[in-house]
C-alpha positions in Angstrom: 78.6 68.7 100.1 75.8 68.9 97.4 72.9 66.5 97.8 73.8 63.0 97.5 71.3 59.6 97.0 72.0 56.9 99.7 71.4 54.0 97.5 69.6 52.0 100.0 66.4 50.7 101.1 67.4 49.6 104.4 66.3 52.2 107.1 69.1 50.8 109.6 71.5 51.6 107.2 70.5 54.8 106.0 70.2 55.9 109.7 73.6 54.6 109.9 75.0 56.2 107.5 73.8 59.5 108.3 74.9 59.2 111.9 77.9 58.8 110.5 78.2 61.6 108.0 76.4 63.9 109.8 75.3 65.4 106.8 71.8 67.0 106.2 72.4 67.0 102.6 71.9 63.2 102.4 68.6 62.3 101.0 67.3 58.7 100.8 64.3 57.4 98.3 62.0 56.8 101.3 62.3 60.6 101.8 59.8 60.7 98.4 58.0 57.7 99.5 60.0 55.7 96.7 61.6 52.2 96.6 63.2 50.6 93.9 64.7 46.6 94.0 68.2 46.0 92.7 69.3 42.5 92.2 72.6 42.1 94.0 74.2 39.6 91.5 77.8 40.6 91.6 80.7 38.6 92.3 82.0 41.3 94.6 81.0 43.8 97.1 82.4 46.5 94.4 80.4 44.9 91.7 77.1 45.2 93.7 77.7 48.8 95.4 78.6 50.1 92.0 75.0 48.6 90.6 73.0 49.5 93.6 74.4 53.6 93.3 73.7 53.8 89.7 70.7 52.4 89.5 69.7 55.0 92.7 71.3 57.6 90.8 68.8 57.4 87.4 66.0 57.8 89.5 66.4 61.2 90.6 69.5 61.9 88.4 71.6 62.9 91.7 75.0 61.4 92.9 74.2 58.3 95.1 76.2 56.7 97.9 75.7 53.0 98.1 76.9 49.9 100.4 77.8 46.6 100.4 79.0 44.8 103.4 79.5 41.1 104.0 81.0 39.4 107.1 83.7 36.7 106.1 84.1 33.9 108.5 87.6 32.2 108.4 86.2 29.0 109.6 83.7 29.0 106.8 86.1 29.7 104.1 84.8 33.2 104.0 81.4 32.6 104.0 78.8 34.0 104.3 80.6 36.9 102.6 79.1 38.3 99.5 75.5 36.3 100.3 75.6 37.7 103.7 72.2 39.5 103.9 70.7 36.5 102.1 72.6 33.5 103.5 69.8 31.8 104.8 67.7 32.6 101.9 66.1 35.3 99.9 63.7 37.5 102.1 64.9 36.0 105.7 65.1 37.8 108.8 68.6 39.1 110.3 67.7 36.6 113.0 67.3 33.8 110.0 71.0 34.5 109.0 72.7 34.3 112.2 71.0 31.2 113.3 72.5 29.5 110.1 75.8 31.2 110.8 75.7 29.4 114.4 74.8 26.4 113.0 77.4 26.1 110.5 79.6 27.0 113.3 78.4 24.7 115.8 81.7 22.5 115.5 84.2 24.9 115.2 86.8 25.7 118.2 86.1 29.4 119.9 89.5 30.1 119.2 89.0 29.4 115.4 86.3 32.0 114.9 87.4 35.0 113.6 85.9 37.1 111.0 85.9 40.3 109.7 83.3 42.9 108.2 84.1 44.3 105.3 81.9 47.7 103.9 82.7 48.5 100.5 81.5 52.0 99.4 80.7 53.3 96.0 80.0 56.9 95.2 78.5 57.2 92.0 78.3 60.4 90.0 78.1 58.8 86.5 79.4 56.2 84.1 82.8 57.6 84.0 83.1 59.0 86.9 82.9 56.6 90.4 85.1 55.8 93.4 85.6 53.0 95.8 85.6 53.4 99.7 86.6 50.1 101.9 86.9 49.7 105.5 87.3 46.6 107.7 86.4 45.6 111.3 88.3 42.6 112.4 86.6 40.6 115.2 85.2 37.2 116.0 82.0 35.0 116.1 80.7 34.2 119.2 78.2 31.2 120.4 75.3 33.2 120.7 73.9 36.5 120.4 74.1 39.5 123.0 72.8 42.8 122.9 69.8 44.6 121.4 71.1 47.4 119.4 72.5 47.2 115.7 71.2 45.0 112.9 72.5 42.0 110.8 75.3 39.7 112.6 76.0 42.6 115.0 74.7 40.4 117.9 77.1 37.6 117.3 80.3 39.9 116.6 82.6 40.9 118.7 85.2 43.3 117.5 89.0 43.2 118.5 89.9 44.6 121.2 86.8 44.2 123.0 84.7 42.1 125.0 81.3 43.3 123.7 79.2 42.5 120.5 78.4 45.4 117.9 74.8 45.1 119.3 75.6 45.4 122.8 78.1 48.8 122.0 76.4 52.4 121.4 75.5 54.1 118.6 78.8 56.1 119.1 81.1 53.5 120.3 80.3 51.1 116.8 80.2 54.4 114.8 83.9 55.0 115.9 85.1 51.5 114.8 82.9 49.7 112.6 83.9 48.5 108.9 80.9 51.1 107.9 82.3 54.2 109.5 86.1 53.4 108.2 85.0 53.3 104.6 82.5 56.5 105.3 85.1 58.5 106.6 87.3 57.8 103.8 84.5 58.9 101.7 84.1 62.1 104.0 87.4 63.1 103.5 87.2 62.7 99.6 84.0 64.5 99.5 85.2 67.3 101.5 87.6 68.6 98.8 85.3 66.8 95.9 82.6 69.4 97.1 84.6 72.3 97.5 
């Protein structure tokens, strides 16, 4: 793979992407001590992923890989959805978002807390050449946080077929089944032929 810029300021996300793809050609602006803010004001995960990839690409004039991820909870009509990162407001902690989610699900029966994590990857080369890769992981929301690994809503999300939350799984276990892993593996398959 040629050099590709990870379009994110999120250290957790950068680590996870590098871990899943296992590529030493992936770089981030953090490697250069640079940070840029991109307002995620799109109406879809695709909109936001595209915007981030395009803006980051401009900085180093390199192809960029971005993701936008949302947690869609059935009982909340798909919320927090595209607003997952700022569910409890701007510049809030992961814990704040988790607490709001739990509060909003307080009166929901345990069997009705189905949810799906969706990740959309955008690989941006230029204005006329960009590609999307989508991954999903279905599961349910539990009543209290469990585990210390991962980030975001991981302590509250138990994937189908498991009795542990994402935050209780090892990186290796999570990176085999997660929404981000599914979308990144689709990208990896594409990039193997794209960069030949």
